[in-house]
C-alpha angles and dihedrals in degrees: 000000000000125000122217119221117218108235124204128218117281121234089244093056091048092051092050092052092048091050091050091049090050093051092049092049092048092055099042105040094065090051093055102027103051127085136021126324120242088243093055091048093048090047090055091050090051092049091052090047091051091051091050090049091049092052089051092049091050091051091052095042096045095036091229138101116279130190138199110213120209127199102199096188094052092038089231139123138188139183109230133252084033107085097205113115118210115208133193130207116297087227093066120084116223128201127180127206113187144137116300092241091059095055102106100178140343093288102019127079140144143220111224127213123196130215092258090059093256123126142201084247129228146152137247116203120201116190140173114181109312095342122089144166125204118208104201128196115199110226095216104043103019090231113162118216135175115221125190 
């Protein structure tokens, strides 16, 4: 009858396993840890939609045209005559699609609302990596909707 001795793990085996775990962690953490969270991206889309809805409400209440002005390069927007500027995260890409007459400069444009609640229409796209949200403004009704 033979007896088996229980052997422990050698220091070399332990070091090899630790090095492999470190390499795997170094490759996977940047994939999952970088960028913008889905919550932050959705929050930015909601903030833009709220600004658009406010501009529409102002147009209806004051019976005059109202605009929401976007500075795509600065990732900011405001509703004149209010001087407050609302900014979104610098990690979020912003694109504006609007009528030609409401493009003010290369990186500045607006979405216009009319006293009847209608709009010139447009879309603001907020993206981070593969994820994106479109904030659409219907040209006929002025309805603002967030699309994933």
